C-alpha positions in Angstrom: -17.9 -18.8 -203.7 -20.8 -21.1 -203.9 -21.6 -23.6 -201.1 -20.9 -27.2 -201.8 -23.9 -29.5 -201.6 -24.1 -31.4 -198.3 -23.2 -35.0 -198.6 -26.2 -37.3 -198.7 -27.1 -38.6 -195.3 -29.1 -41.7 -194.4 -32.8 -41.1 -193.9 -33.8 -40.0 -190.4 -36.0 -42.7 -188.9 -38.3 -40.2 -187.1 -39.5 -38.7 -190.4 -42.4 -41.1 -190.3 -42.6 -41.7 -186.5 -42.8 -39.7 -183.4 -40.4 -41.2 -180.8 -40.3 -40.2 -177.2 -37.8 -41.1 -174.5 -38.8 -40.4 -170.9 -36.8 -41.0 -167.8 -36.2 -39.7 -164.2 -32.5 -38.9 -164.0 -32.3 -38.4 -160.2 -30.6 -35.0 -160.8 -27.5 -36.9 -161.8 -25.1 -35.0 -164.0 -23.4 -38.3 -164.9 -26.6 -39.8 -166.1 -27.6 -36.8 -168.1 -24.2 -36.4 -169.8 -24.1 -40.1 -170.6 -27.5 -39.8 -172.2 -26.7 -36.7 -174.2 -23.3 -38.0 -175.3 -24.8 -41.1 -176.8 -26.2 -41.1 -180.4 -29.7 -40.7 -179.0 -30.4 -37.6 -181.2 -30.2 -39.9 -184.2 -33.3 -41.8 -183.2 -35.4 -39.9 -180.7 -37.4 -36.7 -181.2 -38.4 -35.8 -177.7 -36.7 -36.4 -174.3 -39.1 -36.0 -171.4 -36.9 -35.7 -168.4 -37.9 -35.7 -164.7 -35.5 -34.6 -162.0 -32.9 -33.3 -164.5 -29.4 -32.3 -163.6 -29.2 -28.5 -162.8 -26.5 -26.0 -162.3 -26.5 -23.2 -159.7 -28.7 -21.1 -161.9 -31.4 -23.8 -162.2 -30.5 -24.5 -165.8 -30.0 -28.0 -167.2 -27.5 -29.5 -169.6 -28.1 -30.1 -173.3 -26.2 -30.1 -176.6 -26.7 -28.5 -180.0 -28.8 -31.4 -181.0 -31.6 -30.4 -178.6 -33.8 -27.4 -177.8 -34.6 -27.2 -174.1 -38.1 -26.4 -172.9 -38.4 -25.4 -169.2 -41.6 -25.0 -167.2 -43.0 -21.6 -167.9 -43.0 -20.8 -164.2 -39.2 -21.0 -164.2 -39.1 -17.6 -165.9 -41.6 -15.9 -163.7 -40.9 -17.4 -160.3 -37.3 -18.6 -160.7 -38.4 -22.1 -159.5 -35.9 -24.9 -160.1 -37.6 -27.2 -162.6 -38.1 -30.9 -161.8 -39.3 -31.6 -165.3 -37.7 -30.4 -168.6 -38.4 -31.5 -172.2 -35.8 -31.6 -174.9 -37.0 -31.4 -178.5 -34.7 -32.6 -181.3 -33.3 -29.6 -183.3 -34.0 -31.6 -186.5 -37.7 -31.0 -186.0 -38.8 -27.7 -187.5 -39.7 -25.1 -184.9 -42.6 -24.1 -187.1 -44.3 -27.4 -186.2 -44.2 -27.3 -182.4 -44.8 -24.9 -179.5 -44.9 -24.7 -175.8 -48.1 -24.3 -173.9 -48.1 -22.4 -170.6 -48.7 -24.3 -167.4 -48.9 -22.5 -163.9 -46.8 -25.0 -161.9 -43.1 -25.7 -161.9 -43.1 -29.5 -162.4 -45.0 -29.8 -165.7 -43.8 -29.0 -169.2 -46.3 -29.1 -172.1 -45.4 -29.1 -175.8 -47.7 -29.4 -178.8 -46.5 -30.9 -182.0 -48.1 -30.8 -185.5 -48.0 -34.3 -187.0 -49.6 -36.0 -190.0 -52.3 -37.3 -187.7 -53.1 -34.0 -186.1 -51.8 -32.1 -183.1 -50.1 -34.2 -180.4 -49.8 -32.6 -177.0 -47.1 -34.1 -174.8 -47.5 -33.4 -171.1 -44.3 -34.1 -169.1 -45.2 -34.5 -165.4 -43.1 -34.8 -162.3 -45.3 -35.8 -159.3 -48.0 -33.3 -160.0 -51.5 -34.8 -159.8 -53.4 -31.6 -159.0 -54.3 -30.1 -162.4 -58.0 -30.8 -162.6 -58.9 -27.1 -162.9 -56.2 -26.5 -165.5 -57.4 -29.3 -167.7 -61.0 -28.2 -167.4 -60.1 -24.6 -168.4 -57.6 -25.4 -171.1 -58.7 -28.6 -172.8 -59.7 -26.7 -175.9 -56.0 -25.6 -176.2 -54.6 -29.0 -175.3 -56.9 -30.9 -177.6 -58.7 -28.6 -180.0 -60.5 -31.4 -181.8 -61.4 -35.0 -181.1 -59.0 -36.1 -183.8 -56.1 -34.5 -182.0 -53.9 -36.5 -179.6 -52.8 -36.0 -176.0 -50.2 -37.8 -173.9 -49.5 -37.6 -170.2 -46.2 -39.1 -169.2 -43.6 -38.9 -166.4 -43.1 -39.7 -162.7 -46.6 -39.6 -161.1 -45.4 -41.2 -157.9 -48.6 -43.2 -157.7 -49.2 -46.9 -157.0 -52.2 -48.9 -158.0 -53.0 -52.5 -159.0 -53.9 -51.3 -162.5 -50.2 -50.8 -163.2 -48.1 -52.2 -160.4 -47.4 -55.9 -160.0 -49.7 -57.7 -157.7 -46.7 -58.7 -155.5 -46.6 -55.0 -154.4 -49.9 -55.2 -152.6 -48.2 -53.7 -149.6 -48.1 -50.4 -151.5 -51.9 -50.4 -152.1 -52.8 -48.6 -148.8 -56.0 -46.7 -148.5 -54.2 -43.4 -148.8 -52.2 -44.6 -151.9 -55.4 -45.8 -153.6 -57.2 -42.6 -152.8 -54.4 -40.6 -154.4 -54.3 -42.8 -157.4 -58.0 -42.6 -157.7 -57.8 -38.8 -158.4 -55.4 -39.6 -161.3 -57.7 -42.3 -162.6 -60.7 -40.0 -162.5 -58.8 -37.6 -164.8 -57.9 -40.5 -167.1 -61.6 -41.4 -167.3 -62.9 -37.8 -167.7 -60.6 -37.0 -170.6 -60.8 -40.3 -172.5 -57.3 -41.5 -171.8 -55.9 -45.0 -171.7 -52.8 -46.5 -170.2 -50.1 -47.0 -172.9 -47.5 -48.7 -170.8 -48.8 -52.2 -170.0 -49.5 -53.4 -166.5 -46.8 -55.3 -164.6 -43.9 -53.4 -166.4 -41.9 -52.0 -163.5 -39.9 -48.7 -163.9 -38.0 -48.3 -160.6 -35.8 -50.5 -158.5 -35.5 -49.4 -154.9 -31.8 -48.9 -154.0 -32.4 -50.2 -150.5 -34.8 -53.2 -150.9 -34.1 -53.9 -154.6 -37.9 -54.2 -155.1 -39.3 -53.2 -158.4 -42.2 -50.7 -158.5 -44.0 -48.5 -161.0 -44.1 -44.8 -160.1 -43.7 -43.8 -163.8 -46.4 -44.1 -166.4 -47.7 -43.2 -169.8 -51.3 -42.3 -170.7 -52.7 -41.3 -174.1 -56.1 -40.5 -175.6 -57.9 -43.7 -176.6 -57.6 -43.3 -180.3 -53.9 -42.5 -180.0 -53.3 -46.1 -179.0 -54.2 -47.1 -182.6 -51.0 -45.2 -183.7 -48.9 -46.8 -180.9 -46.1 -48.9 -182.3 -44.1 -49.3 -179.0 -44.4 -48.4 -175.4 -42.0 -50.3 -173.1 -39.0 -49.9 -170.8 -35.4 -50.5 -171.8 -33.6 -51.9 -168.8 -30.3 -52.3 -170.8 -30.3 -48.5 -171.5 -31.1 -47.1 -168.0 -27.6 -45.5 -167.6 -25.5 -45.0 -164.5 -26.6 -43.4 -161.2 -30.3 -43.6 -161.7 -32.8 -46.2 -160.5 -35.5 -45.3 -163.0 -35.7 -47.1 -166.3 -36.3 -45.2 -169.6 -39.7 -45.6 -171.2 -39.6 -45.6 -174.9 -42.7 -44.7 -176.9 -43.0 -44.7 -180.7 -46.1 -43.4 -182.5 -47.0 -43.8 -186.2 -47.1 -40.0 -186.9 -44.8 -38.3 -189.4 -43.0 -35.0 -188.5 -41.7 -32.0 -190.5 -38.0 -31.8 -190.3 -35.9 -28.7 -190.3 -34.4 -27.7 -193.6 -30.6 -27.5 -193.4 -28.8 -24.9 -195.4 -25.7 -26.3 -197.1 -22.5 -25.0 -195.4 -20.0 -22.8 -197.2 -16.8 -24.4 -198.3 -14.0 -22.0 -197.2 
């Protein structure tokens, strides 16, 4: 009995674009299930999640449409992750890999694209990786043509990204902490992809909008940037963080689906 050919499906939009959805989910199972049960896998290649929903074993929720990438430290120290990355199962596993990182709140994947390697660093509130970058930059970005992105919840406030009306957040301690991040941005030729004055979090108590989440990319990567903005209408229930949607003009290799047997 021969397998019947699979019906023709509409072209997948990520064939020519790399599309990344990032969001802090506040450990809410409702938020994560709402996100996963939406048709998000049709349009998005990577979900960079901070504060994911976890079960008692420290595992998160996903569906067959996604491959879950945990921090490598989870497997050696049993630390509960505060960052996980989901890679669309339609992307060939031969074209991406995980890169080890020694802390529990960072997940790094490296994707082969038509424009070279693209290393996506998913961060939750970890701004102390100067030594790691210095030691591993040849792995993260083997050539100057390759790309690197830092995205996530950095929990840092600075007038370079926050709205000027939040000047009360620009304390000496806050600016010093942000200065360390900005030093890394300058040292590794990064630029801010998400424009200034685009808030990402609304306080549940004061209702004030701030910007703890951010996106940085290597300077030449910005030439491939088609979109980097928030989507307030798609933030989902029980989370105060908005999703940040990034689209890059980089084509990907899709998985080859074997036609199913007709029994």
